[in-house]
LOVEXDREN-469553 format. One line per 4 residues: their letters; for each residue z, x, y of N, C-alpha, C, O. Coordinates in steps of 0.05 Angstrom, whole numbers, plus 5000, padded with zeros to 4 digits. Last residue first. Layout:
% LOVEXDREN-469553
A	Z,X,Y,Z,X,Y,Z,X,Y,Z,X,Y  ...
% end
This chain:
% LOVEXDREN-469553
GRVV	5098,5550,5613,5084,5576,5609,5055,5574,5617,5040,5593,5614  5158,5520,5596,5136,5524,5617,5125,5550,5614,5139,5571,5611  5190,5474,5559,5179,5500,5559,5156,5504,5577,5135,5492,5572  5247,5436,5553,5222,5439,5568,5215,5468,5569,5230,5485,5580
ERAR	5275,5406,5499,5275,5430,5515,5248,5432,5527,5227,5430,5514  5320,5351,5482,5292,5363,5485,5294,5389,5500,5314,5393,5514  5372,5334,5485,5356,5329,5459,5328,5340,5460,5313,5339,5440  5418,5378,5512,5399,5358,5515,5383,5357,5489,5383,5376,5473
IRAN	5461,5416,5545,5463,5401,5519,5444,5377,5521,5452,5356,5531  5452,5433,5598,5441,5448,5574,5440,5433,5549,5422,5436,5533  5473,5398,5636,5447,5410,5640,5434,5424,5615,5410,5424,5611  5524,5389,5617,5505,5367,5621,5478,5376,5624,5460,5363,5614
LIAV	5543,5441,5620,5543,5428,5594,5521,5405,5596,5503,5403,5580  5546,5448,5675,5530,5465,5660,5525,5453,5632,5502,5454,5622  5583,5407,5688,5555,5406,5700,5537,5424,5685,5514,5416,5680  5628,5425,5666,5616,5399,5655,5587,5398,5664,5569,5391,5649
CVLC	5636,5471,5694,5631,5475,5668,5618,5449,5656,5600,5450,5639  5648,5449,5744,5624,5465,5742,5618,5469,5713,5595,5470,5707  5695,5421,5729,5671,5405,5739,5648,5423,5738,5626,5412,5732  5729,5465,5718,5722,5445,5697,5699,5429,5706,5682,5425,5689
MLVL	5732,5489,5771,5722,5503,5748,5713,5485,5727,5691,5489,5718  5759,5446,5798,5731,5453,5805,5718,5470,5784,5694,5467,5780  5807,5447,5773,5793,5424,5771,5765,5431,5777,5747,5421,5763  5826,5500,5789,5822,5492,5762,5803,5469,5756,5787,5470,5738
VMAI	5828,5490,5847,5810,5510,5834,5804,5504,5805,5781,5504,5797  5867,5450,5849,5842,5446,5859,5821,5464,5848,5799,5455,5841  5914,5476,5827,5902,5452,5813,5873,5447,5822,5856,5440,5806  5921,5514,5868,5915,5523,5840,5901,5498,5825,5880,5501,5813
AADP	5933,5481,5912,5909,5499,5912,5901,5508,5884,5878,5508,5877  5979,5457,5895,5955,5441,5901,5929,5458,5901,5908,5450,5891  6017,5498,5891,6009,5483,5868,5982,5468,5872,5965,5467,5854  6002,5555,5930,6012,5529,5927,6001,5516,5901,5979,5522,5892
LSNE	6019,5623,5911,5998,5603,5915,6008,5574,5913,6024,5569,5895  6051,5676,5940,6055,5654,5923,6035,5631,5929,6035,5622,5952  6053,5719,5974,6030,5717,5954,6034,5694,5935,6021,5694,5914  6100,5711,6003,6076,5709,6018,6050,5710,5997,6029,5702,6005
GRMF	6140,5721,5963,6134,5693,5974,6107,5691,5989,6094,5670,5989  6116,5764,5908,6133,5758,5933,6123,5730,5945,6102,5719,5938  6116,5751,5838,6102,5758,5862,6120,5749,5886,6136,5730,5885  6144,5732,5795,6145,5762,5798,6130,5770,5823,6130,5794,5830
EPAG	6192,5681,5792,6166,5690,5799,6166,5720,5804,6185,5731,5816  6233,5661,5736,6230,5675,5762,6202,5685,5765,6189,5695,5747  6215,5599,5703,6222,5628,5702,6217,5639,5729,6201,5629,5744  6204,5546,5692,6225,5553,5708,6233,5581,5707,6257,5587,5711
LLRQ	6157,5534,5664,6178,5542,5649,6205,5545,5666,6227,5545,5654  6124,5520,5709,6126,5500,5687,6151,5508,5671,6165,5489,5663  6124,5568,5738,6136,5544,5750,6140,5521,5729,6159,5505,5732  6100,5604,5704,6126,5609,5715,6139,5584,5725,6163,5580,5721
WLQT	6048,5581,5697,6067,5582,5675,6096,5586,5684,6115,5574,5674  6029,5588,5749,6032,5562,5739,6052,5561,5716,6069,5543,5714  6027,5644,5751,6044,5629,5770,6050,5601,5761,6072,5591,5763  5989,5653,5711,6016,5664,5708,6036,5649,5728,6059,5642,5721
MMVP	5944,5628,5733,5956,5618,5707,5985,5627,5705,6003,5611,5699  5934,5661,5777,5939,5633,5781,5953,5622,5756,5974,5609,5759  5927,5711,5753,5950,5708,5770,5954,5678,5774,5977,5670,5774  5879,5701,5718,5906,5709,5707,5928,5706,5725,5949,5698,5715
LNLL	5841,5685,5762,5851,5666,5741,5876,5674,5729,5894,5658,5728  5829,5696,5823,5843,5712,5801,5855,5692,5782,5878,5683,5786  5813,5668,5864,5793,5676,5846,5802,5691,5824,5787,5698,5806  5861,5662,5891,5849,5638,5881,5825,5644,5861,5817,5627,5844
LGWK	5870,5708,5918,5880,5705,5890,5871,5681,5877,5874,5678,5853  5851,5701,5969,5833,5713,5950,5844,5713,5922,5828,5717,5903  5896,5682,5996,5876,5662,5986,5855,5675,5967,5843,5661,5951  5929,5719,6019,5935,5713,5992,5913,5693,5979,5912,5690,5954
TRLI	5904,5774,6057,5908,5744,6054,5913,5740,6024,5903,5754,6006  5876,5820,6077,5905,5817,6076,5913,5787,6076,5927,5778,6094  5823,5832,6070,5831,5812,6089,5860,5808,6094,5868,5794,6112  5829,5871,6029,5814,5877,6054,5822,5858,6076,5828,5867,6098
ASVI	5861,5846,5989,5868,5873,6000,5855,5878,6026,5868,5887,6045  5831,5801,5977,5859,5798,5986,5868,5824,6000,5881,5823,6021  5784,5822,5959,5785,5804,5983,5812,5803,5995,5815,5805,6019  5801,5849,5912,5788,5864,5935,5790,5847,5962,5798,5857,5983
GGVG	5819,5806,5884,5838,5827,5890,5827,5843,5913,5841,5850,5932  5771,5778,5874,5793,5766,5892,5813,5787,5900,5824,5784,5922  5743,5814,5843,5733,5807,5870,5756,5795,5887,5759,5801,5911  5775,5813,5798,5772,5838,5813,5762,5833,5840,5771,5845,5859
APVF	5768,5759,5782,5796,5768,5789,5794,5795,5805,5810,5799,5823  5713,5753,5772,5723,5743,5797,5752,5752,5803,5759,5754,5827  5717,5788,5724,5703,5798,5747,5712,5781,5771,5719,5793,5791  5751,5760,5688,5760,5784,5698,5744,5795,5724,5754,5809,5741
VAAF	5723,5713,5670,5752,5712,5675,5761,5737,5693,5776,5734,5711  5670,5724,5662,5678,5700,5677,5707,5700,5685,5714,5689,5705  5673,5765,5625,5664,5771,5654,5672,5749,5672,5679,5754,5695  5685,5738,5578,5705,5758,5590,5701,5765,5618,5719,5769,5634
IIGT	5637,5707,5574,5665,5696,5575,5686,5713,5587,5702,5705,5603  5598,5748,5570,5599,5730,5594,5627,5717,5597,5638,5716,5619  5608,5769,5520,5612,5785,5543,5614,5768,5569,5630,5774,5587  5594,5724,5489,5621,5736,5486,5628,5753,5511,5650,5751,5522
AVVR	5540,5719,5501,5558,5697,5509,5586,5706,5507,5603,5697,5523  5519,5764,5479,5517,5762,5507,5537,5741,5516,5549,5744,5537  5528,5751,5425,5540,5776,5436,5542,5773,5465,5563,5778,5477  5494,5704,5417,5524,5703,5415,5540,5727,5427,5561,5723,5439
WKVW	5445,5681,5456,5454,5702,5442,5483,5705,5440,5497,5709,5460  5430,5640,5491,5424,5635,5463,5437,5658,5445,5439,5654,5421  5470,5614,5544,5452,5635,5534,5452,5629,5503,5469,5616,5492  5498,5569,5558,5480,5581,5578,5461,5601,5567,5439,5605,5577
SSLA	5534,5556,5523,5510,5540,5522,5488,5551,5541,5464,5545,5539  5576,5590,5533,5561,5596,5509,5535,5578,5508,5515,5586,5495  5596,5566,5579,5583,5592,5582,5565,5599,5558,5543,5610,5560  5615,5518,5557,5595,5518,5577,5580,5545,5580,5556,5547,5584
LGLI	5652,5535,5517,5628,5520,5509,5608,5521,5532,5584,5525,5526  5690,5565,5551,5675,5577,5530,5650,5563,5520,5629,5576,5516  5707,5522,5584,5694,5545,5597,5679,5560,5575,5656,5568,5580  5731,5489,5548,5708,5479,5563,5694,5499,5576,5670,5496,5581
SLLA	5772,5523,5528,5752,5511,5510,5727,5503,5525,5705,5508,5516  5800,5542,5572,5785,5560,5557,5764,5547,5539,5742,5558,5536  5823,5491,5587,5806,5505,5605,5789,5525,5591,5765,5527,5596  5854,5482,5542,5833,5463,5548,5813,5475,5568,5790,5470,5566
IWFV	5889,5526,5542,5868,5526,5520,5847,5503,5528,5824,5505,5520  5917,5513,5589,5901,5539,5586,5881,5538,5566,5859,5546,5570  5941,5464,5581,5925,5468,5604,5907,5492,5598,5883,5489,5603  5972,5478,5535,5950,5458,5532,5931,5460,5556,5907,5458,5552
AGAL	6008,5517,5554,5990,5524,5533,5966,5503,5533,5943,5512,5531  6038,5485,5592,6023,5510,5600,6003,5520,5579,5983,5531,5587  6060,5444,5558,6041,5437,5582,6023,5462,5589,5998,5460,5590  6089,5475,5522,6071,5456,5513,6050,5450,5535,6026,5451,5530
LGFA	6124,5505,5556,6108,5517,5536,6084,5499,5527,6061,5508,5524  6148,5464,5587,6132,5483,5599,6114,5497,5581,6090,5500,5587  6179,5438,5547,6158,5424,5559,6137,5442,5575,6113,5437,5576  6213,5481,5536,6196,5469,5515,6174,5454,5526,6152,5457,5516
VQLN	6240,5490,5586,6224,5513,5572,6204,5502,5551,6181,5511,5548  6265,5443,5595,6243,5450,5611,6225,5470,5599,6201,5470,5602  6309,5448,5558,6285,5430,5551,6261,5433,5568,6239,5428,5559  6354,5476,5562,6329,5492,5565,6306,5473,5556,6285,5482,5546
AGMW	6401,5450,5551,6398,5464,5578,6371,5477,5583,6366,5488,5604  6395,5433,5498,6398,5414,5521,6392,5425,5548,6380,5413,5566  6393,5482,5469,6369,5465,5471,6371,5446,5495,6352,5444,5511  6442,5506,5465,6421,5521,5480,6398,5501,5486,6385,5503,5507
PATS	6506,5515,5453,6487,5492,5458,6464,5499,5476,6466,5496,5500  6511,5577,5416,6517,5559,5439,6499,5535,5440,6477,5536,5429  6485,5604,5378,6511,5593,5372,6521,5576,5393,6540,5560,5388  6417,5597,5358,6437,5601,5379,6463,5589,5373,6464,5566,5365
AYCQ	6383,5581,5317,6397,5606,5315,6420,5609,5335,6439,5623,5330  6360,5532,5335,6373,5533,5312,6392,5558,5307,6414,5556,5296  6335,5546,5381,6354,5526,5384,6370,5526,5359,6394,5520,5360  6301,5586,5361,6322,5594,5381,6343,5572,5382,6366,5578,5384
YAFL	6267,5553,5331,6283,5573,5318,6305,5582,5337,6327,5586,5328  6242,5524,5373,6259,5510,5352,6275,5530,5338,6298,5524,5333  6214,5566,5397,6233,5551,5412,6252,5537,5394,6276,5537,5398  6178,5580,5355,6198,5599,5365,6222,5587,5380,6245,5596,5378
LLCP	6149,5532,5355,6165,5541,5332,6185,5562,5338,6207,5562,5327  6125,5535,5405,6145,5515,5400,6163,5519,5375,6186,5511,5373  6090,5579,5396,6111,5580,5417,6131,5559,5412,6155,5565,5415  6058,5561,5353,6077,5582,5347,6098,5584,5370,6121,5590,5364
IWTI	6031,5519,5385,6045,5513,5359,6066,5537,5352,6089,5531,5346  6008,5540,5431,6032,5522,5436,6046,5516,5407,6070,5510,5406  5975,5586,5402,5987,5583,5428,6011,5564,5426,6032,5573,5419  5947,5588,5355,5957,5612,5363,5972,5610,5390,5982,5630,5400
LSLC	5931,5535,5344,5943,5549,5323,5956,5575,5332,5975,5584,5318  5900,5523,5388,5927,5511,5386,5943,5526,5365,5967,5529,5368  5850,5544,5379,5868,5557,5398,5897,5547,5397,5916,5560,5405  5831,5507,5342,5833,5535,5334,5853,5549,5353,5870,5564,5344
WFLA	5831,5460,5373,5850,5462,5349,5853,5490,5342,5875,5498,5335  5792,5473,5410,5819,5467,5419,5837,5469,5397,5859,5480,5401  5746,5476,5376,5755,5499,5391,5785,5495,5400,5801,5514,5396  5745,5421,5360,5745,5441,5342,5756,5469,5353,5772,5482,5341
IFKG	5740,5395,5410,5763,5390,5392,5767,5411,5373,5790,5420,5369  5689,5414,5427,5714,5418,5444,5738,5415,5425,5755,5433,5425  5655,5393,5389,5657,5421,5391,5683,5429,5407,5697,5449,5400  5663,5336,5400,5670,5350,5374,5673,5379,5375,5691,5390,5362
LVYG	5644,5334,5454,5673,5328,5447,5682,5339,5419,5704,5348,5415  5592,5346,5447,5607,5365,5463,5637,5361,5456,5652,5379,5453  5577,5301,5415,5571,5329,5407,5591,5348,5420,5605,5364,5406  5592,5258,5448,5603,5262,5422,5601,5290,5412,5620,5302,5402
LRSV	5555,5266,5490,5585,5267,5494,5600,5271,5468,5619,5286,5466  5507,5260,5465,5513,5284,5476,5544,5289,5481,5555,5311,5477  5520,5220,5404,5511,5225,5431,5517,5254,5442,5530,5270,5429  5496,5210,5342,5515,5224,5355,5505,5230,5384,5485,5243,5387
PHSL	5461,5190,5298,5478,5173,5317,5502,5188,5328,5525,5180,5324  5409,5242,5308,5429,5226,5289,5445,5209,5308,5444,5214,5332  5387,5270,5346,5372,5246,5336,5386,5231,5316,5378,5209,5308  5421,5312,5354,5424,5289,5372,5405,5265,5365,5406,5243,5376
LIPL	5402,5348,5316,5430,5339,5316,5432,5312,5332,5444,5292,5323  5350,5358,5330,5354,5345,5304,5383,5333,5304,5387,5311,5293  5355,5381,5385,5340,5355,5379,5346,5340,5353,5347,5316,5351  5388,5425,5369,5400,5404,5383,5384,5379,5381,5395,5358,5376
ANDA	5366,5469,5344,5376,5448,5326,5387,5423,5342,5395,5403,5330  5343,5519,5355,5330,5494,5368,5340,5470,5350,5324,5454,5342  5371,5563,5342,5354,5553,5323,5341,5527,5331,5329,5514,5314  5400,5572,5390,5381,5592,5382,5362,5581,5360,5338,5589,5360
LDFC	5432,5525,5395,5412,5530,5413,5390,5549,5404,5366,5545,5408  5464,5534,5348,5449,5509,5352,5427,5513,5370,5404,5506,5363  5487,5582,5359,5470,5580,5337,5453,5556,5338,5430,5557,5331  5519,5572,5406,5496,5590,5407,5477,5585,5383,5452,5585,5386
VLRP	5563,5540,5390,5542,5530,5407,5515,5545,5405,5493,5533,5402  5601,5565,5358,5598,5536,5357,5573,5523,5371,5564,5502,5365  5599,5618,5370,5592,5611,5343,5586,5580,5342,5569,5572,5326  5621,5620,5422,5591,5623,5417,5583,5616,5390,5560,5609,5386
AVWA	5676,5607,5406,5660,5588,5424,5631,5594,5421,5616,5575,5417  5698,5652,5380,5692,5627,5366,5671,5608,5382,5653,5595,5371  5703,5697,5416,5688,5701,5390,5681,5673,5378,5659,5670,5368  5728,5678,5462,5702,5693,5464,5689,5699,5439,5665,5706,5439
TMVL	5773,5656,5438,5752,5637,5450,5726,5653,5452,5705,5643,5444  5803,5698,5422,5794,5682,5402,5769,5663,5413,5750,5657,5399  5813,5721,5474,5796,5737,5454,5787,5718,5433,5764,5720,5425  5844,5679,5492,5821,5686,5505,5802,5702,5488,5778,5697,5487
AIWS	5888,5682,5458,5871,5659,5457,5845,5664,5472,5825,5652,5465  5913,5725,5478,5900,5729,5451,5882,5706,5448,5861,5709,5435  5933,5702,5524,5911,5721,5527,5899,5729,5501,5876,5739,5500  5971,5668,5500,5949,5658,5517,5926,5676,5519,5903,5668,5516
QTAL	6008,5700,5475,5991,5684,5458,5967,5673,5475,5945,5670,5464  6030,5726,5522,6019,5741,5501,5999,5724,5485,5976,5732,5482  6049,5679,5551,6029,5697,5564,6014,5714,5541,5989,5716,5541  6090,5661,5516,6067,5645,5524,6043,5660,5534,6020,5655,5527
VKLF	6126,5705,5515,6114,5695,5492,6087,5679,5496,6066,5682,5483  6138,5709,5568,6125,5732,5555,6110,5724,5530,6088,5733,5523  6166,5662,5573,6141,5666,5590,6126,5687,5576,6102,5684,5572  6209,5670,5539,6188,5652,5531,6163,5653,5547,6142,5646,5538
YAAD	6237,5703,5575,6229,5711,5550,6206,5695,5539,6186,5705,5530  6247,5670,5620,6229,5694,5623,6220,5706,5596,6198,5717,5594  6282,5631,5598,6255,5624,5607,6236,5647,5610,6212,5645,5603  6314,5670,5548,6315,5653,5568,6284,5644,5575,6266,5649,5560
ITFL	6349,5713,5514,6330,5692,5508,6335,5672,5529,6355,5658,5529  6354,5782,5521,6364,5757,5532,6344,5735,5529,6322,5737,5541  6349,5834,5500,6338,5810,5486,6355,5784,5495,6367,5770,5480  6373,5875,5527,6343,5875,5524,6332,5851,5511,6308,5847,5512
ASKG	6427,5866,5522,6415,5860,5547,6386,5860,5545,6373,5845,5560  6453,5883,5476,6439,5856,5474,6425,5850,5501,6412,5829,5503  6473,5934,5437,6461,5929,5462,6444,5901,5461,6424,5898,5446  6495,5947,5388,6509,5927,5404,6496,5923,5430,6507,5909,5446
HMII	6460,5982,5362,6486,5992,5371,6501,5974,5392,6515,5983,5410  6415,5960,5342,6415,5966,5371,6441,5978,5381,6444,5983,5405  6429,5954,5287,6400,5964,5294,6403,5973,5323,6393,5995,5329  6482,5937,5282,6471,5959,5267,6446,5970,5276,6443,5995,5275
MRAV	6490,5900,5323,6507,5923,5324,6495,5946,5305,6498,5969,5311  6451,5862,5310,6450,5876,5335,6466,5902,5336,6459,5923,5347  6470,5844,5263,6446,5857,5263,6441,5873,5289,6429,5895,5289  6517,5821,5283,6519,5842,5262,6493,5857,5262,6493,5882,5263
PNNA	6500,5781,5319,6516,5805,5329,6519,5827,5309,6522,5850,5317  6445,5747,5330,6461,5757,5305,6474,5782,5313,6462,5803,5313  6414,5733,5370,6434,5712,5362,6448,5722,5337,6463,5707,5325  6380,5775,5381,6395,5764,5401,6417,5746,5393,6437,5744,5407
LYIG	6353,5780,5332,6372,5800,5341,6390,5791,5364,6413,5798,5366  6321,5734,5332,6342,5740,5312,6362,5760,5320,6386,5756,5315  6288,5744,5376,6308,5721,5376,6329,5724,5356,6353,5718,5361  6261,5788,5357,6277,5790,5381,6297,5768,5382,6321,5773,5388
ILYV	6233,5768,5312,6255,5785,5307,6272,5790,5331,6296,5796,5327  6199,5734,5343,6218,5723,5323,6241,5742,5317,6264,5734,5317  6170,5774,5369,6187,5757,5383,6206,5742,5367,6229,5736,5376  6142,5793,5323,6159,5810,5339,6179,5794,5356,6203,5800,5356
IVPL	6114,5747,5305,6135,5760,5288,6155,5778,5303,6179,5779,5298  6080,5744,5350,6101,5722,5342,6123,5731,5324,6147,5725,5328  6049,5789,5345,6070,5787,5366,6088,5765,5362,6111,5768,5371  6022,5773,5295,6039,5797,5298,6058,5796,5321,6081,5801,5317
MSLT	5985,5732,5300,6012,5724,5290,6032,5749,5291,6056,5745,5287  5938,5753,5314,5951,5739,5333,5981,5731,5325,5998,5724,5341  5920,5777,5267,5933,5794,5289,5946,5779,5310,5964,5790,5323  5902,5730,5242,5923,5746,5231,5936,5764,5251,5960,5766,5252
FLGV	5861,5714,5276,5885,5696,5273,5908,5712,5263,5931,5709,5272  5828,5758,5269,5839,5752,5295,5864,5734,5295,5883,5738,5310  5813,5749,5217,5828,5773,5224,5840,5770,5251,5862,5780,5255  5787,5700,5218,5812,5702,5202,5829,5726,5211,5854,5726,5213
TIRS	5744,5717,5249,5762,5695,5258,5789,5696,5244,5810,5693,5256  5721,5753,5214,5732,5763,5241,5751,5742,5251,5772,5749,5261  5701,5725,5173,5726,5742,5169,5736,5749,5194,5761,5752,5196  5679,5658,5184,5676,5688,5192,5701,5701,5186,5722,5690,5192
SWAE	5690,5607,5179,5673,5621,5158,5670,5649,5162,5661,5663,5144  5714,5583,5219,5732,5597,5200,5714,5610,5177,5724,5623,5159  5672,5560,5248,5691,5578,5262,5704,5595,5241,5705,5619,5245  5649,5524,5211,5632,5547,5222,5650,5568,5234,5644,5591,5231
ALGY	5689,5489,5203,5681,5504,5182,5663,5529,5190,5663,5550,5178  5695,5467,5255,5716,5483,5242,5707,5501,5220,5715,5524,5217  5646,5441,5257,5651,5462,5274,5675,5480,5266,5675,5505,5269  5649,5404,5217,5629,5425,5213,5633,5448,5234,5626,5471,5229
RVVV	5690,5373,5240,5695,5384,5213,5674,5409,5209,5681,5430,5198  5668,5355,5288,5693,5373,5288,5695,5388,5262,5702,5412,5261  5625,5327,5272,5620,5349,5288,5644,5368,5287,5642,5392,5285  5656,5285,5244,5637,5300,5230,5631,5327,5246,5631,5348,5233
GVRA	5683,5262,5288,5698,5276,5267,5680,5294,5251,5688,5316,5245  5645,5234,5313,5655,5258,5326,5669,5275,5306,5668,5300,5307  5640,5194,5276,5618,5210,5282,5625,5237,5295,5614,5258,5289  5689,5171,5280,5682,5183,5254,5659,5202,5259,5658,5224,5247
WLPT	5689,5148,5328,5708,5170,5323,5701,5186,5300,5705,5210,5298  5651,5107,5321,5646,5129,5340,5664,5153,5334,5655,5176,5335  5642,5083,5254,5656,5084,5280,5649,5107,5296,5642,5128,5284  5579,5066,5224,5602,5085,5225,5616,5084,5253,5602,5085,5274
LTGA	5561,4998,5215,5558,5023,5227,5583,5040,5226,5605,5030,5226  5536,4960,5160,5560,4969,5176,5556,4997,5188,5548,5016,5174  5467,4939,5166,5493,4943,5151,5515,4953,5170,5511,4953,5194  5416,4933,5184,5437,4912,5192,5462,4916,5176,5478,4897,5173
YARY	5364,4969,5211,5386,4969,5194,5409,4949,5201,5418,4950,5224  5303,4933,5223,5325,4949,5231,5348,4948,5212,5352,4928,5198  5245,4936,5182,5266,4922,5195,5289,4940,5201,5295,4959,5187  5176,4936,5165,5201,4952,5172,5220,4933,5188,5211,4917,5204
AHKY	5133,4920,5120,5149,4906,5140,5175,4920,5145,5195,4916,5130  5072,4954,5112,5099,4952,5105,5113,4937,5127,5107,4940,5151  5022,4964,5129,5028,4938,5118,5056,4934,5110,5063,4913,5101  5019,5016,5147,5020,4995,5169,5025,4967,5156,5031,4948,5171
VSM	5014,5043,5100,5038,5046,5116,5040,5023,5134,5062,5012,5136  4983,5010,5045,4983,5026,5068,5009,5025,5084,5025,5006,5081  4999,5018,4976,4999,4999,5001,5000,5017,5024,5014,5037,5024
% end
């Protein structure tokens, strides 16, 4: 029978829920991310600082171990907001390294192989595709940021002989909020920059450059013009000040170099909007080739 004589009808069965379609993208994104031994190696290395901080908490709360190992010196291991600020900062910067490796694997391969038209021809929208990749990357970064940080906080509450948890709940909320803000920013930044190029190695370098090159420019601007507003280009300084305020830790910069919360929030929101614009321009079901 000829093709034109067939009576084609639209599918009338049960449709897959939207969240399940996004879940498929998340599942394959996680499989792609963890299929590399380098990802497993980075995750293993990220746990080494956690073990060191765990030993510090143990020594601070065990006088016998402190007497044997440190000869009774406990001043080096005062467990407070400043201690957990170091924990959060360490894990957050390791998360940047993980982002520079994982994010290009999630996007660059699809772009290099011209797979987006095929993927988006399925019942998955552009928003669902980006959201699935975002969730996959966000979950990978969660494993090395807020989850181990909160586990260390819980261990400190258990090991402390004094009622410690009630007086330091701000530290727990600060760890969670600070880590979530950071890895959400890293996730959208990593996906946007990875979608801009088709080569994974180049995308990895661009992610690092996007964080540290503006920081250097901001430092030069602040030094030449003698103003603190150049620090708004310095993402490490902005995030450190934000983490200090969320945890209630002492600020390391002098008052004249302290950035207002509104200015930090405005810059971070602007960065997210630029990343969304890049994703909107690059994640498309067709590619226009001019020649």
